[in-house]
N, C-alpha and C positions, 0 to 999 in steps of 0.2 A: 502492500500501498504504501507506504515509507515513497520511494522509490521513482511508481507515480505522481506523485504529487507536488517533486523536487522539479522533475520537472513537466509540472504542468506552464512555468513561468522561463521558463531556461532557451533565452532566444542566442539564434546562430545568421550570420549576413556572409554572403557572398554576391556578391558587382559579380553584372557580366556586361559586361562588352562586343553590340554582335551587329553583325551588319544590317541581319535579313530573317529572319523566319524561313528563307526556302535556300540559302547557303548552305555549301558545308559549312563544318563541323570547327573546320580550322579557319574558317574565315574570325576566330572569333577570341576574343582574353576572358578567362578570369582570374579575379583578384579574391584570394581570402580578407576581410574584413577584421580580423580577431581583436588589433590590439586600437589604443587610441578613443578611453568606450571613456564615458561619468552615468554611474548608474548612479539613479535615484526613487530609495526605497514610497516613493508616494509619491499621491500627484500634484498639480500647479494646479492653477486659476483656471491655465489654460497654455497652446502653447508659447503662447510672450513672453512666458517667463525661461523658454530652455533659453530663450535666442538672443534677449533683451543683451545692451552690450552694457555692466556691470563694471565696475572699477576693480577690485581685491578695500577690504577695510567695510563698502560702503555694506551700511544698510542687506539693502535690494540682493548683497551678497550672497544673502542666506535661497531656498537651506545648502550646506556642501552638498555638492555631487564626486560620491566617491570611483575610483580607476577602479577598471572592470577590465578583465578581455571575455572573451569572442571563445564557445557559450561560458555564461551566464545561467548562473538556476537565484532565485529572492527567494529560494528555503532554505534554499542547502544545507543553514546549521536548524531554525526551525523547524522543521520538518521530523528530523527526527529525535527530536531531546523530546521525551514523554512528558513533561510539567506546565511548557509552552503551545500557547496556540498558535499554528502559524499562520503567519500570516496573509493574507489576504483581498487585495486590493491593489487598487494602479499603481502606475510603477516606470521613473522612465531610465530612457536610453537615447542617448546621445554623443557625436564627433562631427569631427568636421573630414572635410573627404575630399582633397585636391583630385578631383575628372575631367577628364583627359580624353573624349573619344575619339580615335585613331581612325576609322570611319568617317566618310563622308557617310550621310542616313546615316549614320548609327543607331542602336537603340542605349540607354541605357542602363538597364537591368537592376535590380534587387532579389539577390534572392535568398530567403529565409527557409534554412534546413527542420526552423521549430520555431512557431512562439504563444504565448498563450495568457489568454485563454480568449485573449480580444482583443489586438492590433492594431491601432490608427497605424503609421508613419506620412512624417512630415518632411517636404523639406522645404524652408525656414518659414518660416508659417504658410507654406501651403500645405496641403494637406495632397496626400501622390497614390493615397491604394487604405483601406480595409480591413480585417480578417476575424473571422470568427474558427476558430478550432484549434487549442493546440498541439496534436501528431504528428501535424501536417504540412511537407510542402509550399512554402508559394511565391510566387514575383511580382513583384510590382513595376512599370515599366514608371521612369520618372526623367527621364531622355526632355520631354517636355517643361515639369517644373526646373530640370540643372540649367534651357534654355535661357527661359523666365529672368530666371535667375541673374545667370552672368549678364544681363545685361542689364542692373542696376546703378544705383552709385553702393548703395548697404556691399555690395558682396565688393568690390577693390577697399573701402575703409572700415570696415569694420572686422570682415572677412581676409580679407590680406591672398584675397582668388582662390577660397574655400569657400562651400556650399556648405552647412548645417543639416545636415541629420537629425534630425530628432524620432526618435516609434515612441508609445505610448502604449503597454501591459495595461491588462488587466488579468488577478483569476478571479478574481471575487465568483461570490456567490452569487451563480441563476438556477432561480428555483421555478423560473417557468416551460 
């Protein structure tokens, strides 16, 4: 039972750059995105709190994000402790990616090997996809959102040419 609970909120992401659906597999570049992530075991008021510019030491710098590597499980410790109720609720992951698609008309995809139970994916403040289910893989096409974000002033000034990706997972009880 505990192994199932721990894996409910495990998140693994692979970024794929594809030239098209009908081209051979040799025209792909896949990059594992295991490092450089930050994690927050609570909810935010909204996506803006994940990407807003805040200096260190400012009161707005709270809550504090924890550095993690993927795969990651929010219930890795509390799900196996018989004296503690394991956490059920929202959690956030975020990172900054240097996305340079090498293919003309190529697609940029985030491939999730698992994220539970409900997942929302954002490029900056644009919601690019959602998924329900914790044990199956899914893919989100972020091409248009990345292209639009790279045309903004905040892309160069605040994020220094990187693309902010935020992911909200939620393993709250769903009694429906």
